[in-house]
VMD Tcl script that draws the C-alpha trace (Angstrom):
set ca {
  {81.99 77.04 -35.62}
  {81.41 80.31 -37.84}
  {83.32 83.18 -36.22}
  {81.28 86.00 -37.72}
  {79.00 88.12 -35.38}
  {75.46 88.01 -37.08}
  {74.00 90.69 -34.61}
  {75.49 93.73 -36.53}
  {73.41 95.88 -39.02}
  {70.57 93.27 -39.26}
  {67.10 93.21 -37.75}
  {66.45 90.60 -35.00}
  {64.53 88.50 -37.31}
  {67.53 88.39 -39.83}
  {70.03 87.81 -36.87}
  {68.06 84.77 -35.59}
  {67.46 83.27 -38.94}
  {71.28 83.41 -39.50}
  {72.03 81.78 -36.36}
  {69.33 79.06 -36.88}
  {71.08 78.29 -40.17}
  {74.57 78.23 -38.65}
  {73.62 75.97 -35.55}
  {75.63 72.64 -36.01}
  {73.42 69.58 -36.39}
  {74.85 67.54 -33.80}
  {73.85 69.42 -30.77}
  {74.28 73.25 -29.72}
  {75.58 75.01 -26.65}
  {74.82 78.59 -25.45}
  {78.34 79.40 -25.98}
  {77.96 78.81 -29.67}
  {75.07 80.80 -29.94}
  {76.87 83.91 -28.02}
  {79.87 83.28 -30.28}
  {77.53 83.71 -33.15}
  {75.85 87.03 -31.84}
  {78.84 88.56 -30.68}
  {80.34 88.86 -26.92}
  {78.63 92.43 -26.42}
  {75.13 91.37 -27.67}
  {73.74 89.95 -24.39}
  {70.19 91.89 -24.57}
  {70.02 89.91 -28.15}
  {71.07 86.92 -26.39}
  {68.10 87.26 -23.81}
  {65.60 87.91 -26.78}
  {66.77 84.87 -28.22}
  {66.36 82.78 -25.29}
  {62.68 83.91 -24.83}
  {61.78 82.06 -28.15}
  {61.52 78.51 -26.97}
  {58.87 79.68 -24.43}
  {56.88 81.15 -27.27}
  {56.50 77.91 -29.03}
  {54.20 75.04 -28.26}
  {57.32 72.59 -28.71}
  {59.12 72.18 -25.46}
  {62.91 71.48 -24.71}
  {63.36 69.58 -21.47}
  {65.43 71.27 -18.84}
  {65.38 74.73 -20.92}
  {63.57 76.94 -18.40}
  {66.09 76.50 -15.68}
  {69.16 77.02 -17.77}
  {67.87 79.77 -20.09}
  {66.16 81.70 -17.28}
  {69.48 81.37 -15.06}
  {71.29 83.03 -18.02}
  {68.68 85.73 -18.37}
  {68.78 86.38 -14.59}
  {72.47 87.01 -14.81}
  {72.01 89.29 -17.70}
  {69.23 91.17 -15.92}
  {71.42 91.50 -12.79}
  {74.32 92.94 -15.06}
  {71.87 95.59 -16.07}
  {71.16 96.39 -12.53}
  {74.94 96.59 -11.58}
  {75.90 98.51 -14.96}
  {78.51 95.74 -15.87}
  {79.06 93.00 -18.24}
  {77.34 89.71 -17.00}
  {79.09 86.62 -15.71}
  {78.08 83.51 -17.60}
  {78.95 80.28 -15.82}
  {80.62 77.62 -17.73}
  {78.38 74.95 -16.74}
  {75.64 76.79 -18.35}
  {77.16 77.87 -21.59}
  {78.44 74.30 -22.07}
  {75.06 72.65 -21.43}
  {74.11 71.03 -24.93}
  {70.50 71.02 -26.42}
  {69.01 69.38 -29.49}
  {69.56 71.50 -32.57}
  {66.43 70.29 -34.27}
  {64.28 71.06 -31.18}
  {65.97 74.56 -31.02}
  {65.57 75.29 -34.76}
  {61.97 74.33 -34.49}
  {61.49 76.93 -31.42}
  {63.22 79.56 -33.31}
  {61.26 79.13 -36.28}
  {58.07 79.32 -34.61}
  {59.39 82.16 -32.49}
  {60.43 84.18 -35.33}
  {56.81 84.82 -35.94}
  {56.46 86.93 -32.83}
  {59.78 88.68 -33.52}
  {58.78 89.65 -37.07}
  {55.35 90.99 -35.84}
  {57.01 92.89 -32.96}
  {59.62 94.45 -35.20}
  {57.14 95.78 -37.75}
  {55.40 97.93 -35.00}
  {58.53 98.83 -32.96}
  {59.77 102.51 -33.60}
  {62.04 104.77 -31.95}
  {59.64 106.56 -29.49}
  {59.47 107.65 -25.70}
  {63.32 106.62 -25.86}
  {63.73 108.53 -22.38}
  {62.34 105.16 -20.93}
  {65.18 103.18 -22.66}
  {68.11 105.44 -21.73}
  {70.17 106.09 -18.50}
  {71.64 104.29 -15.64}
  {68.40 104.71 -13.74}
  {66.31 103.33 -16.32}
  {68.69 100.68 -17.06}
  {68.57 99.44 -13.51}
  {64.76 99.56 -13.59}
  {64.82 97.42 -16.80}
  {67.23 95.15 -15.21}
  {65.32 94.47 -12.19}
  {62.21 93.59 -14.25}
  {64.28 91.17 -16.33}
  {65.37 89.77 -13.02}
  {62.00 89.22 -11.65}
  {60.65 87.98 -14.97}
  {63.51 85.34 -15.19}
  {62.83 83.98 -11.56}
  {59.03 83.59 -12.78}
  {60.47 81.80 -15.84}
  {62.71 79.40 -13.87}
  {59.67 78.35 -11.59}
  {58.97 74.62 -12.20}
  {55.41 75.10 -13.54}
  {55.96 74.43 -17.35}
  {53.00 72.23 -17.18}
  {50.58 75.18 -16.33}
  {49.56 76.88 -19.50}
  {51.12 80.48 -20.05}
  {53.54 80.10 -16.83}
  {56.63 80.42 -19.02}
  {55.01 82.44 -21.93}
  {54.06 85.58 -19.72}
  {57.52 86.27 -18.37}
  {59.15 85.28 -21.61}
  {57.09 88.06 -23.29}
  {58.13 90.61 -20.83}
  {61.67 89.81 -21.19}
  {61.13 89.74 -24.97}
  {59.33 93.19 -25.13}
  {62.07 94.78 -22.81}
  {65.09 93.50 -25.02}
  {63.38 94.77 -28.05}
  {62.46 98.21 -26.35}
  {66.00 98.68 -25.45}
  {67.49 97.53 -28.57}
  {64.95 99.66 -30.73}
  {64.75 102.53 -28.27}
  {61.05 102.09 -28.23}
  {59.51 103.12 -24.87}
  {56.30 101.61 -25.48}
  {57.69 98.26 -25.60}
  {59.44 99.05 -22.31}
  {55.85 99.95 -20.86}
  {54.60 96.63 -22.31}
  {57.31 94.76 -20.86}
  {56.39 96.02 -17.35}
  {52.94 95.25 -17.95}
  {53.49 91.63 -18.64}
  {55.52 91.53 -15.50}
  {52.34 92.62 -13.57}
  {50.18 90.31 -15.69}
  {52.78 87.29 -14.75}
  {52.65 88.16 -11.01}
  {48.79 88.33 -10.87}
  {48.54 84.97 -12.72}
  {51.15 83.37 -10.38}
  {49.20 84.77 -7.45}
  {46.05 83.07 -8.96}
  {47.86 79.87 -9.16}
  {49.16 80.01 -5.92}
  {45.63 80.75 -4.41}
  {44.08 77.93 -6.29}
  {46.69 75.53 -5.15}
  {46.29 76.56 -1.67}
  {42.53 76.03 -1.82}
  {43.11 72.56 -3.52}
  {45.61 71.56 -0.87}
  {43.19 72.72 1.97}
  {40.23 70.90 0.63}
  {42.34 67.74 0.14}
  {43.51 68.01 3.85}
  {39.95 68.66 5.02}
  {38.94 65.31 3.18}
  {41.72 63.58 4.89}
  {40.91 64.80 8.24}
  {37.17 63.87 8.01}
}
mol new
graphics top color blue
foreach p $ca { graphics top sphere $p radius 0.5 }
foreach p [lrange $ca 0 end-1] q [lrange $ca 1 end] { graphics top cylinder $p $q radius 0.2 }
display resetview
């Protein structure tokens, strides 16, 4: 495995493209990705882990593992300490071909977002209080991401966008992206509430039909 960190002095698109090219062909683990990024690049890791949810190609089991890692990163922001990442998750192996495909398609989002991100309203990105608020939103978004509802359209995409926007916002010191990240958490909450309401109605109708 290449020992050089790809995360320094590069745009996110360049960083993720470098990682994509450096992944081994016979399977990849999250510990390999983190080694390529550099041990301190946890927000970049969080952004990277959202890419599979922005692409139409799915990787089985990815929402639970990736969501759990993002959850721990969010908790670390709330607690203002480096995240503890369990070896069981970091050693979980995924298909390199599928991950490369997801990264390729997710890079379209990254490129577009980086083009419009600038250093602005940076007060929303700095300080312990803002870090804790952002961490809490990442935690909530990751919990939505881990919900076993991948078969429902946008159930993974909406929370992934919240996490991606917050990560880019902090990395680029762009307060507008932070606000957009909050917005997508609200949108995710409303969407899941609608799903729950529709599911409850469908269940109630099914019960009524059985009773009758």
